[in-house]
C-alpha positions in Angstrom: 56.1 33.2 195.8 56.4 35.6 192.4 59.9 34.6 190.7 59.5 35.7 187.4 57.4 38.5 185.5 54.7 35.9 184.0 53.9 35.0 187.3 52.5 38.3 188.1 49.9 38.0 185.1 49.0 34.8 187.1 48.0 36.1 190.2 44.2 35.1 191.0 41.6 36.4 193.5 38.9 39.2 192.9 39.5 41.5 189.9 40.9 45.3 191.1 39.7 48.5 189.8 42.0 50.3 187.5 41.6 54.1 187.1 43.4 54.8 184.0 44.3 58.8 183.5 44.8 60.0 179.8 43.6 56.3 178.5 44.0 58.0 175.0 46.8 55.9 173.8 47.6 52.5 171.9 49.9 50.7 173.9 48.1 52.0 177.3 44.9 50.3 175.8 46.5 47.0 174.6 47.8 46.3 177.7 44.8 46.9 179.4 43.1 45.0 177.5 45.0 42.3 178.4 44.7 42.6 181.7 41.3 42.8 181.6 41.3 39.3 179.4 43.4 38.0 181.8 41.0 38.5 184.8 43.4 40.9 186.6 41.5 44.4 186.6 37.9 45.7 186.1 39.0 49.4 184.0 37.6 52.8 184.2 38.8 55.0 181.6 39.2 58.5 181.6 40.2 60.2 178.2 39.2 61.6 175.0 36.5 59.0 174.5 36.6 59.8 170.2 40.5 58.8 170.2 39.8 56.4 172.4 37.5 54.9 170.4 39.5 55.1 167.2 42.2 52.7 168.8 39.6 50.3 170.6 38.5 49.8 166.4 41.9 49.3 165.2 42.1 46.9 167.7 39.2 45.1 166.7 37.3 45.9 169.7 34.5 47.6 171.3 34.6 50.7 173.5 31.4 50.3 174.9 32.7 47.3 177.0 34.5 49.2 179.2 33.6 52.3 181.4 35.0 55.6 179.9 34.9 59.2 181.1 34.8 61.3 178.3 37.2 64.4 178.7 39.8 66.2 176.8 41.4 68.1 179.4 44.5 66.0 180.7 44.5 68.1 184.1 41.0 67.4 184.4 41.4 64.0 183.8 44.0 63.9 186.4 41.4 65.3 189.1 38.9 62.8 188.0 41.1 60.1 188.1 42.2 60.9 192.1 39.1 62.3 193.0 38.1 58.8 191.9 40.0 56.5 193.8 39.9 59.1 197.2 36.1 58.2 196.4 36.8 54.4 197.3 35.6 54.0 192.9 39.1 52.0 192.6 41.9 50.5 194.0 45.1 51.5 192.0 46.0 54.4 189.2 47.5 54.3 186.1 49.3 57.0 183.8 48.3 57.1 180.3 49.6 59.9 177.9 48.9 62.2 180.7 52.6 63.9 181.6 53.6 62.6 184.9 54.2 66.1 186.5 50.1 66.6 185.9 49.2 63.1 187.0 51.6 63.4 190.6 50.4 67.4 191.1 46.9 65.8 191.3 47.7 63.1 193.8 49.7 65.6 196.0 46.5 67.9 195.8 46.2 69.1 200.0 42.6 69.2 199.6 41.7 65.7 197.6 45.0 63.9 196.6 46.7 60.9 197.7 48.8 62.1 199.9 50.3 59.4 202.5 52.8 59.8 205.5 55.4 58.4 203.1 57.5 60.1 200.1 56.2 59.3 196.8 59.2 56.7 195.1 59.7 54.5 191.7 60.7 51.1 192.1 61.0 49.4 189.0 61.3 45.3 189.1 63.7 43.6 186.4 63.9 40.0 185.4 67.4 39.1 184.0 67.8 36.2 181.7 71.2 35.5 183.3 70.1 36.0 186.7 68.7 33.7 189.2 65.7 35.9 190.9 63.7 39.5 190.5 65.7 42.2 191.1 64.3 45.7 192.9 65.8 49.2 192.0 64.7 52.3 193.7 64.9 55.0 193.1 65.6 55.8 189.4 62.6 58.0 187.9 61.6 60.4 190.9 63.9 61.3 193.6 67.1 62.8 192.2 69.3 62.8 195.3 67.2 61.7 198.4 68.2 62.8 201.8 69.0 59.9 204.6 65.7 60.5 205.6 64.1 59.8 202.1 66.1 56.9 201.3 64.5 55.2 204.6 60.8 56.4 203.3 62.0 55.0 199.8 63.2 51.7 202.1 60.0 51.2 203.6 58.4 52.0 199.7 60.1 49.5 197.7 60.2 46.5 200.8 56.2 46.4 200.5 56.4 45.8 196.9 58.7 42.9 197.7 56.8 41.7 200.5 53.5 41.9 198.2 55.2 39.5 195.7 55.6 36.6 198.6 59.2 37.7 200.8 58.6 38.4 203.8 62.5 38.7 204.4 63.9 41.3 202.4 67.3 42.8 201.4 68.4 46.1 200.9 71.7 46.8 199.0 72.3 50.5 199.7 74.9 50.9 196.7 78.2 53.0 196.5 81.3 53.1 194.4 83.1 51.5 197.5 82.5 49.6 201.0 84.6 51.8 203.0 83.1 55.6 204.4 84.5 58.3 202.7 84.1 62.0 203.6 83.6 63.3 199.9 81.1 60.6 198.9 77.8 61.4 200.3 76.3 57.8 199.4 78.9 56.2 202.1 77.9 58.4 204.8 74.5 57.5 204.0 74.6 54.2 204.0 76.3 54.1 207.6 73.5 55.8 208.7 71.0 53.8 207.0 72.7 50.9 208.3 72.7 51.9 212.1 69.0 52.8 211.8 68.7 49.0 210.8 70.6 48.1 213.8 68.6 50.1 215.7 65.5 48.4 214.6 63.9 51.4 213.0 63.1 49.7 209.6 59.8 46.9 209.9 60.3 43.8 210.8 62.0 41.5 207.9 63.4 44.6 206.0 67.5 43.9 206.4 69.5 47.0 205.6 73.2 47.0 205.0 75.8 49.1 202.9 77.3 50.9 201.5 78.7 48.2 198.9 79.4 48.3 195.3 77.1 46.4 192.6 78.9 43.3 192.3 79.5 42.8 195.9 75.1 43.3 195.8 74.6 40.9 193.7 77.4 38.5 193.3 77.9 35.8 196.0 81.6 34.9 194.2 82.5 38.6 194.2 81.9 39.2 197.9 83.8 36.0 198.7 86.6 37.0 196.7 86.8 40.8 198.6 85.7 38.9 201.8 83.0 41.0 202.3 80.8 39.4 205.0 77.4 40.5 205.1 73.4 39.1 205.4 72.8 41.4 202.3 75.8 40.7 199.9 75.3 38.5 196.8 71.7 37.7 197.8 70.2 41.3 197.8 66.4 42.1 196.6 66.5 45.8 196.6 69.4 47.8 195.2 69.4 51.4 196.6 70.5 53.7 194.3 72.3 57.2 195.6 70.7 59.3 193.3 68.8 58.9 189.8 71.6 59.1 187.3 72.9 55.4 189.0 69.2 54.1 189.3 68.8 55.2 185.8 71.9 54.2 184.3 71.6 50.2 186.1 68.5 50.1 185.0 68.6 51.0 181.0 71.7 48.5 181.2 69.6 46.0 182.2 67.1 46.5 179.5 69.1 47.0 176.6 72.1 45.4 177.3 70.8 42.2 179.1 67.6 41.8 177.4 65.7 42.2 180.6 61.9 42.3 181.3 60.6 44.9 183.7 57.6 46.4 185.6 57.5 49.6 187.3 55.4 51.3 190.4 55.1 54.7 192.4 54.8 53.6 195.9 54.4 56.4 199.0 50.7 57.3 197.6 47.3 55.9 199.5 47.2 53.5 196.5 49.8 52.7 193.9 50.2 53.8 190.9 51.1 52.4 187.6 54.0 54.2 185.6 54.9 53.2 182.6 57.1 55.6 179.8 55.4 56.2 176.1 58.9 54.2 175.0 57.7 50.9 177.2 56.6 48.2 175.4 53.1 47.1 175.2 54.5 43.9 177.7 56.2 46.2 180.2 52.7 47.8 180.7 51.0 45.0 181.2 53.4 43.7 183.7 53.4 47.4 185.4 49.1 46.8 185.8 49.8 43.4 186.9 51.9 44.4 189.4 50.4 47.2 190.9 47.2 44.1 191.1 49.3 42.3 192.8 50.3 45.0 195.1 46.5 45.9 196.0 45.7 41.9 196.4 49.0 40.9 199.1 50.0 44.0 200.8 50.7 42.9 204.2 
């Protein structure tokens, strides 16, 4: 069971092949070196060799210790990376200095991409000093205002991550501003529909879905007791399913900047996990995100 993000760095087993698209970025290289030293990955670097070599030299490392494919065009880097995964040369993918849109166009290419039956969605895993366990927030990074059907895919994608980190029972709170259905609040209407789908056994075994509920009810048993809100999820939520990207982005940044939370991020829904770290993320966040991808690939159920 993974109880904190540092536990991700201790996941044993065979190294996994990480394909890095647009590798010539210092924070990415630092994280890759650390992950390699920890025995987590065997990286394949795709990007501008001269720029990458300069980064390695500045860090006192030898680029010749790593497999690198020299390519200056980021669009071609993305194509090479995705095709490498498709051909079985890699286990998961990481975004380097390449734009997210460029990488995802390659991932979703109809002829040689990594399309799956699910919607692509972003999951952030947060460790908060004042909270007792990891919290998973989705989707505050990709889908702007998902439909009910898209939210169902997002739930399934995120539950794979939680299960890969050791939980057999995954509690999903469908967030809204209130607990009662309101005709002008789409989040509450969608929540009722998703709960019905759960009651009709339409989600993967072990996934428990409830809502609508406000954030305090999802994470605080005391708040649920005070409001007399009875739910198998309230106060015990693992996954916070947000109604739109603004709520997910706002909660996530609040955890990072107000609560000194640590985090890792991943895209699910393709044939392999995709490590998607922002350029502003710390080297540690990038390392945790790589370790998260490795854990998912190693333990996916």
